[in-house]
C-alpha positions in Angstrom: 15.6 -12.1 -2.4 13.3 -11.4 0.3 11.8 -7.8 1.3 12.0 -6.4 4.6 9.5 -4.5 5.9 10.4 -1.1 7.7 9.3 -0.2 11.1 7.4 2.9 9.6 5.2 0.6 7.6 3.4 -0.7 10.2 1.9 3.3 10.6 -1.1 2.5 8.2 -2.1 -1.1 9.5 -2.0 0.4 13.1 -4.4 3.6 12.2 -6.7 1.2 10.6 -6.9 -0.7 13.6 -7.0 2.0 16.0 -9.8 3.9 13.5 -12.0 0.2 13.8 -11.5 0.3 17.5 -12.5 3.9 18.6 -15.5 3.6 15.8 -16.7 0.3 17.5 -16.2 1.8 21.2 -18.3 4.8 19.6 -21.1 2.5 18.6 -21.2 0.0 21.6 -21.1 3.1 23.9 -24.4 4.7 22.4 -26.2 1.7 21.5 -29.1 1.3 20.3 -29.2 4.2 17.9 -32.1 5.8 16.7 -31.2 6.9 13.4 -34.3 9.5 13.0 -32.6 11.6 15.8 -29.0 11.8 14.6 -27.7 15.3 13.0 -26.6 16.1 9.9 -22.7 15.8 11.5 -23.0 12.5 12.5 -23.9 11.3 9.2 -20.9 13.2 8.0 -18.7 11.5 10.6 -19.9 8.1 9.5 -19.3 8.7 6.0 -15.4 9.8 6.5 -14.9 7.3 8.8 -16.0 4.8 6.0 -13.9 6.2 3.7 -11.3 6.6 5.9 -11.1 3.1 6.6 -11.6 2.0 3.0 -8.6 4.0 1.8 -6.4 2.8 4.6 -6.8 -0.6 4.1 -7.4 -1.3 0.3 -5.4 1.9 -1.2 -2.7 1.8 1.1 -2.3 -1.4 3.5 -2.9 -4.0 0.5 -1.5 -2.2 -2.7 1.8 -1.4 -1.1 2.5 -3.3 2.3 3.8 -6.2 0.5 6.3 -9.4 1.0 8.3 -9.7 -2.2 10.2 -13.1 -2.8 12.1 -13.3 -5.8 13.7 -16.0 -7.9 14.7 -16.2 -11.4 11.8 -17.4 -12.6 8.7 -15.6 -10.9 8.2 -12.9 -8.3 5.8 -13.7 -5.5 3.9 -11.1 -3.6 2.0 -11.6 -0.4 0.3 -9.5 1.7 -0.5 -8.7 5.3 -3.4 -10.8 4.9 -1.6 -13.5 3.4 -2.9 -13.6 0.0 -0.5 -14.8 -2.7 0.3 -14.1 -5.9 2.8 -15.4 -8.3 3.8 -13.2 -11.3 6.0 -15.0 -14.0 9.1 -12.6 -14.7 7.8 -12.8 -18.3 5.0 -11.1 -17.9 6.7 -7.9 -17.1 6.9 -5.1 -19.2 8.2 -2.2 -17.8 8.5 0.2 -14.9 7.9 3.8 -14.3 9.1 5.5 -11.2 7.2 8.3 -8.9 7.7 10.4 -5.7 5.5 10.3 -2.6 5.8 13.3 -1.0 4.5 13.4 3.0 5.2 14.8 6.1 7.9 11.7 6.8 10.0 12.8 3.9 9.7 11.9 0.4 9.6 8.2 -1.0 10.7 6.7 -4.0 8.0 4.5 -5.9 8.4 1.9 -8.6 5.6 0.8 -10.4 6.1 -2.1 -12.2 3.8 -2.9 -15.1 2.6 -6.8 -16.1 1.2 -8.0 -19.3 -2.3 -8.1 -18.2 -2.7 -4.8 -17.1 -1.6 -5.2 -13.4 0.6 -3.1 -11.6 3.2 -3.8 -8.5 3.9 -1.1 -6.6 7.2 -1.3 -4.8 7.6 1.9 -2.4 10.8 2.8 -0.3 8.6 4.1 2.6 7.1 0.2 3.3 10.2 -1.5 2.2 13.7 -1.2 4.1 15.5 -3.0 1.1 14.0 -1.2 -1.5 16.9 -0.2 -3.6 18.4 -4.1 -3.8 14.4 -5.3 -5.0 14.4 -2.4 -7.4 17.8 -3.4 -9.0 17.3 -6.7 -9.0 13.6 -6.7 -10.9 14.0 -3.6 -12.8 17.4 -4.3 -14.4 16.1 -5.9 -17.4 13.3 -4.1 -17.8 11.7 -1.1 -19.6 11.9 2.3 -17.8 8.8 4.4 -18.9 10.0 7.5 -17.0 9.2 9.3 -13.8 10.9 11.6 -11.4 13.7 10.2 -9.6 14.4 10.9 -6.0 17.8 12.2 -6.6 16.2 14.9 -9.0 14.9 16.8 -6.2 
């Protein structure tokens, strides 16, 4: 079984790409920059853009925007930068469920726990066939609790 991405899944990568383009345009338009003449707000905006860019790429895009391919013996995870991880189904311990709240709605996430303290985050926001994949992966795993979407 393979995962299918939703159209909303490309929201975070497009935000990251647009942030990079706008930042690069601002830097190239104002080059050369004399760092001694910058105001405090300029330093603040540089830090804010950097933190936002790291958050969008590392914590949203790389962790949650994944392609999943499942077989009987293993799960293959591939992010959008094409790095693959193979996880044996014997290494899976259990799962817990949480609800993510956003302006686009409430989305269920399943966090699958493995033996070597790795986490696999499957999100309803990013994966179109989330229910099928969740049922296929979690049917033999221990439920460690968490919120359910129908509890809202």
